[in-house]
A tleap script that builds the chain and sets N, CA, C and O, in Angstrom:
source leaprc.protein.ff14SB
mol = sequence {
  NMET LYS ILE MET ASN CYS PRO LEU ASN GLY
  PRO ARG ASN ILE SER GLU PHE VAL TYR GLY
  GLY GLU VAL LYS GLN MET PRO ASP PRO ALA
  SER CYS THR ASP LYS GLU TRP ALA GLU TYR
  VAL PHE TYR HIE ASN ASN GLY THR GLY VAL
  VAL ARG GLU TRP TRP LEU HIE ALA PRO SER
  GLY TYR TRP PHE ILE ALA GLU ARG HIE ARG
  VAL SER GLY GLU VAL SER ARG THR TYR ASP
  PRO SER GLU LEU ASP GLN SER GLU PHE PHE
  ALA ALA ILE PRO ALA VAL PRO GLU GLU ALA
  ASN CSER
}
set mol.1.N position { 46.994 -0.020 -7.077 }
set mol.1.CA position { 47.579 -0.716 -8.207 }
set mol.1.C position { 49.103 -0.615 -8.097 }
set mol.1.O position { 49.646 0.477 -7.929 }
set mol.2.N position { 49.787 -1.760 -8.192 }
set mol.2.CA position { 51.242 -1.795 -8.116 }
set mol.2.C position { 51.826 -1.520 -9.508 }
set mol.2.O position { 51.350 -2.046 -10.514 }
set mol.3.N position { 52.864 -0.687 -9.535 }
set mol.3.CA position { 53.481 -0.241 -10.789 }
set mol.3.C position { 54.955 -0.648 -10.812 }
set mol.3.O position { 55.627 -0.609 -9.781 }
set mol.4.N position { 55.453 -1.036 -11.984 }
set mol.4.CA position { 56.887 -1.249 -12.193 }
set mol.4.C position { 57.293 -0.396 -13.385 }
set mol.4.O position { 56.540 -0.251 -14.348 }
set mol.5.N position { 58.480 0.159 -13.309 }
set mol.5.CA position { 58.983 0.968 -14.414 }
set mol.5.C position { 59.691 0.077 -15.433 }
set mol.5.O position { 60.683 -0.576 -15.110 }
set mol.6.N position { 59.187 0.052 -16.643 }
set mol.6.CA position { 59.843 -0.652 -17.748 }
set mol.6.C position { 60.786 0.351 -18.411 }
set mol.6.O position { 60.345 1.441 -18.775 }
set mol.7.N position { 62.065 0.020 -18.579 }
set mol.7.CA position { 62.994 0.969 -19.194 }
set mol.7.C position { 62.601 1.371 -20.619 }
set mol.7.O position { 62.988 2.444 -21.083 }
set mol.8.N position { 61.843 0.532 -21.312 }
set mol.8.CA position { 61.432 0.829 -22.680 }
set mol.8.C position { 60.069 1.525 -22.736 }
set mol.8.O position { 59.873 2.448 -23.525 }
set mol.9.N position { 59.131 1.081 -21.897 }
set mol.9.CA position { 57.748 1.533 -21.990 }
set mol.9.C position { 57.277 2.431 -20.854 }
set mol.9.O position { 56.136 2.893 -20.870 }
set mol.10.N position { 58.132 2.687 -19.870 }
set mol.10.CA position { 57.756 3.535 -18.749 }
set mol.10.C position { 56.966 2.783 -17.695 }
set mol.10.O position { 56.910 1.554 -17.727 }
set mol.11.N position { 56.349 3.504 -16.752 }
set mol.11.CA position { 55.596 2.866 -15.672 }
set mol.11.C position { 54.398 2.075 -16.209 }
set mol.11.O position { 53.592 2.587 -16.986 }
set mol.12.N position { 54.303 0.817 -15.774 }
set mol.12.CA position { 53.226 -0.070 -16.241 }
set mol.12.C position { 52.684 -0.869 -15.055 }
set mol.12.O position { 53.370 -1.029 -14.046 }
set mol.13.N position { 51.466 -1.363 -15.176 }
set mol.13.CA position { 50.856 -2.213 -14.158 }
set mol.13.C position { 51.693 -3.480 -14.000 }
set mol.13.O position { 52.136 -4.059 -14.992 }
set mol.14.N position { 51.909 -3.911 -12.768 }
set mol.14.CA position { 52.757 -5.080 -12.487 }
set mol.14.C position { 52.233 -6.346 -13.172 }
set mol.14.O position { 53.004 -7.272 -13.425 }
set mol.15.N position { 50.948 -6.396 -13.471 }
set mol.15.CA position { 50.375 -7.579 -14.123 }
set mol.15.C position { 50.913 -7.786 -15.542 }
set mol.15.O position { 50.725 -8.856 -16.120 }
set mol.16.N position { 51.575 -6.780 -16.106 }
set mol.16.CA position { 52.129 -6.886 -17.456 }
set mol.16.C position { 53.511 -7.540 -17.477 }
set mol.16.O position { 54.081 -7.732 -18.551 }
set mol.17.N position { 54.060 -7.885 -16.305 }
set mol.17.CA position { 55.433 -8.373 -16.229 }
set mol.17.C position { 55.499 -9.834 -15.823 }
set mol.17.O position { 54.633 -10.340 -15.108 }
set mol.18.N position { 56.555 -10.506 -16.299 }
set mol.18.CA position { 56.811 -11.901 -15.966 }
set mol.18.C position { 58.237 -11.997 -15.422 }
set mol.18.O position { 59.184 -11.506 -16.037 }
set mol.19.N position { 58.371 -12.637 -14.260 }
set mol.19.CA position { 59.677 -12.843 -13.629 }
set mol.19.C position { 60.484 -13.844 -14.441 }
set mol.19.O position { 59.958 -14.875 -14.859 }
set mol.20.N position { 61.762 -13.544 -14.667 }
set mol.20.CA position { 62.602 -14.422 -15.470 }
set mol.20.C position { 63.767 -15.054 -14.742 }
set mol.20.O position { 64.564 -15.762 -15.359 }
set mol.21.N position { 63.891 -14.819 -13.439 }
set mol.21.CA position { 64.973 -15.436 -12.673 }
set mol.21.C position { 66.101 -14.474 -12.365 }
set mol.21.O position { 66.177 -13.368 -12.901 }
set mol.22.N position { 66.966 -14.928 -11.492 }
set mol.22.CA position { 68.109 -14.128 -11.059 }
set mol.22.C position { 69.140 -14.010 -12.177 }
set mol.22.O position { 69.357 -14.956 -12.935 }
set mol.23.N position { 69.767 -12.851 -12.275 }
set mol.23.CA position { 70.841 -12.646 -13.249 }
set mol.23.C position { 72.085 -13.315 -12.689 }
set mol.23.O position { 72.619 -12.890 -11.665 }
set mol.24.N position { 72.545 -14.359 -13.360 }
set mol.24.CA position { 73.759 -15.061 -12.942 }
set mol.24.C position { 74.371 -15.749 -14.148 }
set mol.24.O position { 73.697 -16.006 -15.145 }
set mol.25.N position { 75.640 -16.039 -14.043 }
set mol.25.CA position { 76.355 -16.642 -15.166 }
set mol.25.C position { 75.894 -18.077 -15.389 }
set mol.25.O position { 75.814 -18.876 -14.456 }
set mol.26.N position { 75.594 -18.383 -16.646 }
set mol.26.CA position { 75.174 -19.724 -17.014 }
set mol.26.C position { 76.404 -20.590 -17.264 }
set mol.26.O position { 77.315 -20.167 -17.975 }
set mol.27.N position { 76.448 -21.800 -16.689 }
set mol.27.CA position { 77.567 -22.691 -17.001 }
set mol.27.C position { 77.453 -23.189 -18.444 }
set mol.27.O position { 76.367 -23.182 -19.023 }
set mol.28.N position { 78.556 -23.610 -19.007 }
set mol.28.CA position { 78.562 -24.141 -20.371 }
set mol.28.C position { 77.808 -25.468 -20.370 }
set mol.28.O position { 78.284 -26.435 -19.776 }
set mol.29.N position { 76.640 -25.541 -21.022 }
set mol.29.CA position { 75.858 -26.785 -20.993 }
set mol.29.C position { 76.578 -27.966 -21.624 }
set mol.29.O position { 76.264 -29.116 -21.319 }
set mol.30.N position { 77.533 -27.697 -22.492 }
set mol.30.CA position { 78.248 -28.789 -23.165 }
set mol.30.C position { 79.323 -29.418 -22.287 }
set mol.30.O position { 79.739 -30.550 -22.536 }
set mol.31.N position { 79.782 -28.691 -21.253 }
set mol.31.CA position { 80.890 -29.236 -20.472 }
set mol.31.C position { 80.657 -29.249 -18.962 }
set mol.31.O position { 81.495 -29.773 -18.228 }
set mol.32.N position { 79.556 -28.696 -18.481 }
set mol.32.CA position { 79.352 -28.676 -17.034 }
set mol.32.C position { 78.822 -30.026 -16.556 }
set mol.32.O position { 78.306 -30.825 -17.339 }
set mol.33.N position { 78.961 -30.255 -15.270 }
set mol.33.CA position { 78.442 -31.494 -14.685 }
set mol.33.C position { 76.934 -31.360 -14.464 }
set mol.33.O position { 76.387 -30.257 -14.500 }
set mol.34.N position { 76.279 -32.486 -14.236 }
set mol.34.CA position { 74.847 -32.461 -13.932 }
set mol.34.C position { 74.591 -31.646 -12.665 }
set mol.34.O position { 73.597 -30.925 -12.579 }
set mol.35.N position { 75.479 -31.760 -11.691 }
set mol.35.CA position { 75.327 -31.022 -10.444 }
set mol.35.C position { 75.413 -29.515 -10.693 }
set mol.35.O position { 74.604 -28.755 -10.159 }
set mol.36.N position { 76.388 -29.073 -11.500 }
set mol.36.CA position { 76.527 -27.649 -11.809 }
set mol.36.C position { 75.287 -27.124 -12.531 }
set mol.36.O position { 74.810 -26.028 -12.238 }
set mol.37.N position { 74.768 -27.907 -13.475 }
set mol.37.CA position { 73.576 -27.474 -14.215 }
set mol.37.C position { 72.366 -27.399 -13.283 }
set mol.37.O position { 71.592 -26.444 -13.346 }
set mol.38.N position { 72.203 -28.400 -12.421 }
set mol.38.CA position { 71.080 -28.396 -11.471 }
set mol.38.C position { 71.176 -27.200 -10.529 }
set mol.38.O position { 70.159 -26.577 -10.223 }
set mol.39.N position { 72.366 -26.873 -10.070 }
set mol.39.CA position { 72.545 -25.716 -9.192 }
set mol.39.C position { 72.157 -24.431 -9.920 }
set mol.39.O position { 71.531 -23.551 -9.328 }
set mol.40.N position { 72.520 -24.314 -11.189 }
set mol.40.CA position { 72.168 -23.126 -11.971 }
set mol.40.C position { 70.652 -23.002 -12.148 }
set mol.40.O position { 70.087 -21.919 -11.997 }
set mol.41.N position { 70.007 -24.117 -12.468 }
set mol.41.CA position { 68.582 -24.090 -12.785 }
set mol.41.C position { 67.692 -24.046 -11.537 }
set mol.41.O position { 66.717 -23.296 -11.500 }
set mol.42.N position { 68.022 -24.844 -10.515 }
set mol.42.CA position { 67.090 -25.046 -9.414 }
set mol.42.C position { 67.435 -24.344 -8.102 }
set mol.42.O position { 66.538 -24.079 -7.301 }
set mol.43.N position { 68.714 -24.036 -7.863 }
set mol.43.CA position { 69.089 -23.463 -6.570 }
set mol.43.C position { 69.251 -21.959 -6.675 }
set mol.43.O position { 69.819 -21.434 -7.633 }
set mol.44.N position { 68.733 -21.281 -5.658 }
set mol.44.CA position { 68.779 -19.825 -5.645 }
set mol.44.C position { 69.279 -19.343 -4.297 }
set mol.44.O position { 69.075 -20.001 -3.277 }
set mol.45.N position { 69.927 -18.206 -4.296 }
set mol.45.CA position { 70.379 -17.587 -3.067 }
set mol.45.C position { 69.153 -16.964 -2.402 }
set mol.45.O position { 68.528 -16.068 -2.970 }
set mol.46.N position { 68.815 -17.424 -1.224 }
set mol.46.CA position { 67.626 -16.913 -0.540 }
set mol.46.C position { 67.970 -15.932 0.565 }
set mol.46.O position { 67.191 -15.756 1.501 }
set mol.47.N position { 69.119 -15.296 0.470 }
set mol.47.CA position { 69.516 -14.327 1.481 }
set mol.47.C position { 68.699 -13.050 1.391 }
set mol.47.O position { 67.795 -12.926 0.564 }
set mol.48.N position { 69.031 -12.114 2.249 }
set mol.48.CA position { 68.376 -10.815 2.223 }
set mol.48.C position { 69.189 -9.859 1.367 }
set mol.48.O position { 70.300 -10.181 0.945 }
set mol.49.N position { 68.645 -8.710 1.119 }
set mol.49.CA position { 69.352 -7.703 0.340 }
set mol.49.C position { 68.816 -7.591 -1.071 }
set mol.49.O position { 67.786 -8.172 -1.414 }
set mol.50.N position { 69.530 -6.836 -1.879 }
set mol.50.CA position { 69.108 -6.545 -3.252 }
set mol.50.C position { 69.651 -7.602 -4.204 }
set mol.50.O position { 70.801 -8.025 -4.091 }
set mol.51.N position { 68.811 -8.021 -5.139 }
set mol.51.CA position { 69.185 -9.011 -6.141 }
set mol.51.C position { 68.866 -8.449 -7.522 }
set mol.51.O position { 67.893 -7.715 -7.693 }
set mol.52.N position { 69.693 -8.800 -8.507 }
set mol.52.CA position { 69.413 -8.422 -9.902 }
set mol.52.C position { 68.636 -9.558 -10.548 }
set mol.52.O position { 69.022 -10.723 -10.457 }
set mol.53.N position { 67.528 -9.201 -11.206 }
set mol.53.CA position { 66.648 -10.202 -11.792 }
set mol.53.C position { 66.279 -9.836 -13.225 }
set mol.53.O position { 66.231 -8.663 -13.597 }
set mol.54.N position { 66.019 -10.882 -14.025 }
set mol.54.CA position { 65.471 -10.693 -15.368 }
set mol.54.C position { 63.961 -10.525 -15.247 }
set mol.54.O position { 63.308 -11.260 -14.507 }
set mol.55.N position { 63.407 -9.556 -15.977 }
set mol.55.CA position { 61.959 -9.363 -16.061 }
set mol.55.C position { 61.585 -9.144 -17.514 }
set mol.55.O position { 62.347 -8.566 -18.290 }
set mol.56.N position { 60.402 -9.615 -17.868 }
set mol.56.CA position { 59.871 -9.476 -19.217 }
set mol.56.C position { 58.628 -8.601 -19.175 }
set mol.56.O position { 57.706 -8.857 -18.400 }
set mol.57.N position { 58.605 -7.562 -20.014 }
set mol.57.CA position { 57.360 -6.824 -20.209 }
set mol.57.C position { 56.621 -7.591 -21.304 }
set mol.57.O position { 56.948 -7.466 -22.484 }
set mol.58.N position { 55.627 -8.382 -20.909 }
set mol.58.CA position { 54.973 -9.326 -21.820 }
set mol.58.C position { 54.334 -8.679 -23.051 }
set mol.58.O position { 54.495 -9.214 -24.149 }
set mol.59.N position { 53.619 -7.560 -22.927 }
set mol.59.CA position { 52.988 -6.997 -24.130 }
set mol.59.C position { 53.980 -6.582 -25.215 }
set mol.59.O position { 53.664 -6.664 -26.402 }
set mol.60.N position { 55.169 -6.139 -24.825 }
set mol.60.CA position { 56.137 -5.696 -25.834 }
set mol.60.C position { 57.229 -6.725 -26.095 }
set mol.60.O position { 57.983 -6.582 -27.057 }
set mol.61.N position { 57.333 -7.766 -25.256 }
set mol.61.CA position { 58.385 -8.767 -25.431 }
set mol.61.C position { 59.765 -8.258 -25.042 }
set mol.61.O position { 60.773 -8.800 -25.495 }
set mol.62.N position { 59.823 -7.230 -24.214 }
set mol.62.CA position { 61.092 -6.585 -23.853 }
set mol.62.C position { 61.627 -7.140 -22.531 }
set mol.62.O position { 60.958 -7.072 -21.500 }
set mol.63.N position { 62.859 -7.696 -22.581 }
set mol.63.CA position { 63.541 -8.192 -21.387 }
set mol.63.C position { 64.415 -7.089 -20.814 }
set mol.63.O position { 65.070 -6.356 -21.555 }
set mol.64.N position { 64.421 -6.974 -19.484 }
set mol.64.CA position { 65.251 -5.971 -18.822 }
set mol.64.C position { 65.675 -6.490 -17.445 }
set mol.64.O position { 65.258 -7.565 -17.015 }
set mol.65.N position { 66.504 -5.711 -16.774 }
set mol.65.CA position { 67.009 -6.067 -15.451 }
set mol.65.C position { 66.336 -5.175 -14.409 }
set mol.65.O position { 66.184 -3.970 -14.613 }
set mol.66.N position { 65.939 -5.778 -13.298 }
set mol.66.CA position { 65.411 -5.029 -12.153 }
set mol.66.C position { 66.247 -5.376 -10.935 }
set mol.66.O position { 66.619 -6.533 -10.740 }
set mol.67.N position { 66.540 -4.385 -10.124 }
set mol.67.CA position { 67.186 -4.609 -8.836 }
set mol.67.C position { 66.091 -4.524 -7.787 }
set mol.67.O position { 65.462 -3.482 -7.606 }
set mol.68.N position { 65.870 -5.656 -7.087 }
set mol.68.CA position { 64.743 -5.778 -6.160 }
set mol.68.C position { 65.229 -6.270 -4.807 }
set mol.68.O position { 66.078 -7.158 -4.730 }
set mol.69.N position { 64.685 -5.687 -3.732 }
set mol.69.CA position { 65.027 -6.129 -2.382 }
set mol.69.C position { 64.258 -7.405 -2.086 }
set mol.69.O position { 63.037 -7.451 -2.236 }
set mol.70.N position { 64.975 -8.442 -1.666 }
set mol.70.CA position { 64.360 -9.750 -1.461 }
set mol.70.C position { 63.325 -9.772 -0.340 }
set mol.70.O position { 62.390 -10.571 -0.388 }
set mol.71.N position { 63.469 -8.920 0.659 }
set mol.71.CA position { 62.546 -8.941 1.789 }
set mol.71.C position { 61.338 -8.041 1.541 }
set mol.71.O position { 60.198 -8.479 1.694 }
set mol.72.N position { 61.577 -6.801 1.165 }
set mol.72.CA position { 60.476 -5.851 0.996 }
set mol.72.C position { 59.791 -5.968 -0.366 }
set mol.72.O position { 58.641 -5.556 -0.518 }
set mol.73.N position { 60.489 -6.528 -1.355 }
set mol.73.CA position { 59.945 -6.610 -2.709 }
set mol.73.C position { 60.067 -5.307 -3.477 }
set mol.73.O position { 59.663 -5.235 -4.638 }
set mol.74.N position { 60.618 -4.271 -2.847 }
set mol.74.CA position { 60.738 -2.966 -3.493 }
set mol.74.C position { 61.769 -3.003 -4.625 }
set mol.74.O position { 62.893 -3.470 -4.442 }
set mol.75.N position { 61.368 -2.508 -5.782 }
set mol.75.CA position { 62.261 -2.412 -6.939 }
set mol.75.C position { 62.928 -1.043 -6.887 }
set mol.75.O position { 62.261 -0.011 -6.968 }
set mol.76.N position { 64.260 -1.047 -6.751 }
set mol.76.CA position { 64.986 0.209 -6.621 }
set mol.76.C position { 65.458 0.751 -7.967 }
set mol.76.O position { 65.704 1.949 -8.105 }
set mol.77.N position { 65.584 -0.133 -8.963 }
set mol.77.CA position { 66.115 0.312 -10.259 }
set mol.77.C position { 65.745 -0.699 -11.330 }
set mol.77.O position { 65.734 -1.903 -11.075 }
set mol.78.N position { 65.440 -0.209 -12.538 }
set mol.78.CA position { 65.269 -1.066 -13.705 }
set mol.78.C position { 66.107 -0.478 -14.831 }
set mol.78.O position { 66.230 0.741 -14.951 }
set mol.79.N position { 66.690 -1.358 -15.664 }
set mol.79.CA position { 67.542 -0.863 -16.740 }
set mol.79.C position { 67.688 -1.899 -17.850 }
set mol.79.O position { 67.417 -3.085 -17.660 }
set mol.80.N position { 68.121 -1.421 -19.005 }
set mol.80.CA position { 68.334 -2.264 -20.176 }
set mol.80.C position { 69.539 -3.187 -19.936 }
set mol.80.O position { 70.524 -2.759 -19.334 }
set mol.81.N position { 69.477 -4.433 -20.394 }
set mol.81.CA position { 70.592 -5.358 -20.216 }
set mol.81.C position { 71.906 -4.884 -20.841 }
set mol.81.O position { 72.974 -5.359 -20.455 }
set mol.82.N position { 71.845 -3.966 -21.789 }
set mol.82.CA position { 73.075 -3.465 -22.406 }
set mol.82.C position { 73.962 -2.738 -21.398 }
set mol.82.O position { 75.148 -2.530 -21.657 }
set mol.83.N position { 73.399 -2.349 -20.251 }
set mol.83.CA position { 74.183 -1.694 -19.216 }
set mol.83.C position { 75.018 -2.675 -18.401 }
set mol.83.O position { 75.895 -2.252 -17.647 }
set mol.84.N position { 74.767 -3.975 -18.536 }
set mol.84.CA position { 75.546 -4.991 -17.829 }
set mol.84.C position { 76.893 -5.182 -18.513 }
set mol.84.O position { 77.041 -4.917 -19.706 }
set mol.85.N position { 77.868 -5.645 -17.744 }
set mol.85.CA position { 79.129 -6.077 -18.320 }
set mol.85.C position { 78.858 -7.462 -18.913 }
set mol.85.O position { 78.842 -8.458 -18.189 }
set mol.86.N position { 78.649 -7.522 -20.213 }
set mol.86.CA position { 78.231 -8.763 -20.872 }
set mol.86.C position { 79.167 -9.937 -20.600 }
set mol.86.O position { 78.709 -11.074 -20.482 }
set mol.87.N position { 80.470 -9.679 -20.497 }
set mol.87.CA position { 81.406 -10.778 -20.290 }
set mol.87.C position { 81.180 -11.449 -18.941 }
set mol.87.O position { 81.474 -12.635 -18.785 }
set mol.88.N position { 80.666 -10.711 -17.970 }
set mol.88.CA position { 80.437 -11.265 -16.637 }
set mol.88.C position { 79.359 -12.341 -16.660 }
set mol.88.O position { 79.442 -13.309 -15.905 }
set mol.89.N position { 78.347 -12.186 -17.516 }
set mol.89.CA position { 77.214 -13.088 -17.490 }
set mol.89.C position { 77.151 -14.062 -18.657 }
set mol.89.O position { 76.522 -15.114 -18.545 }
set mol.90.N position { 77.788 -13.734 -19.770 }
set mol.90.CA position { 77.619 -14.575 -20.948 }
set mol.90.C position { 78.911 -15.200 -21.457 }
set mol.90.O position { 78.924 -15.771 -22.548 }
set mol.91.N position { 79.986 -15.107 -20.703 }
set mol.91.CA position { 81.266 -15.657 -21.133 }
set mol.91.C position { 81.207 -17.169 -21.287 }
set mol.91.O position { 81.944 -17.729 -22.098 }
set mol.92.N position { 80.359 -17.834 -20.538 }
set mol.92.CA position { 80.305 -19.294 -20.569 }
set mol.92.C position { 79.436 -19.843 -21.688 }
set mol.92.O position { 79.418 -21.055 -21.899 }
set mol.93.N position { 78.723 -19.003 -22.404 }
set mol.93.CA position { 77.871 -19.489 -23.481 }
set mol.93.C position { 78.751 -19.868 -24.670 }
set mol.93.O position { 79.504 -19.026 -25.160 }
set mol.94.N position { 78.678 -21.092 -25.141 }
set mol.94.CA position { 79.536 -21.512 -26.245 }
set mol.94.C position { 79.188 -20.793 -27.544 }
set mol.94.O position { 78.034 -20.440 -27.784 }
set mol.95.N position { 80.185 -20.586 -28.359 }
set mol.95.CA position { 79.979 -19.941 -29.658 }
set mol.95.C position { 79.202 -20.876 -30.574 }
set mol.95.O position { 79.333 -22.097 -30.480 }
set mol.96.N position { 78.397 -20.303 -31.456 }
set mol.96.CA position { 77.639 -21.087 -32.437 }
set mol.96.C position { 78.580 -21.432 -33.578 }
set mol.96.O position { 79.217 -20.535 -34.130 }
set mol.97.N position { 78.690 -22.710 -33.954 }
set mol.97.CA position { 79.563 -23.085 -35.067 }
set mol.97.C position { 79.145 -22.361 -36.354 }
set mol.97.O position { 77.959 -22.110 -36.569 }
set mol.98.N position { 80.096 -22.036 -37.182 }
set mol.98.CA position { 79.839 -21.295 -38.426 }
set mol.98.C position { 78.814 -21.987 -39.321 }
set mol.98.O position { 77.979 -21.317 -39.930 }
set mol.99.N position { 78.864 -23.327 -39.410 }
set mol.99.CA position { 77.930 -24.038 -40.287 }
set mol.99.C position { 76.489 -23.863 -39.813 }
set mol.99.O position { 75.563 -24.000 -40.613 }
set mol.100.N position { 76.279 -23.562 -38.526 }
set mol.100.CA position { 74.922 -23.342 -38.018 }
set mol.100.C position { 74.375 -22.007 -38.476 }
set mol.100.O position { 73.159 -21.814 -38.488 }
set mol.101.N position { 75.243 -21.080 -38.854 }
set mol.101.CA position { 74.822 -19.751 -39.287 }
set mol.101.C position { 74.516 -19.687 -40.782 }
set mol.101.O position { 74.013 -18.670 -41.259 }
set mol.102.N position { 74.808 -20.750 -41.527 }
set mol.102.CA position { 74.578 -20.687 -42.971 }
set mol.102.C position { 73.267 -21.293 -43.375 }
set mol.102.O position { 72.936 -21.312 -44.561 }
savepdb mol mol.pdb
quit
């Protein structure tokens, strides 16, 4: 049985997890070109080495980051997204207008 460590729930069966994609900065959907958006959504770096990925522990609804080797599939580290430098990944997300919050 293959196991992955969930930072919130501890070691769990791999069948409890859902892959969420590579951790990368999202372009501003309001101002990016169609090409930039397509590259963000559809194109991935297929090189070798370790990649940071979003994973979901489905039973608890908890999203976290895993560092996984692209060739071996070995997960070397899992951690809460709060450990990321938020400005690196979410700076391009537009602010919600105040009227949307009321």
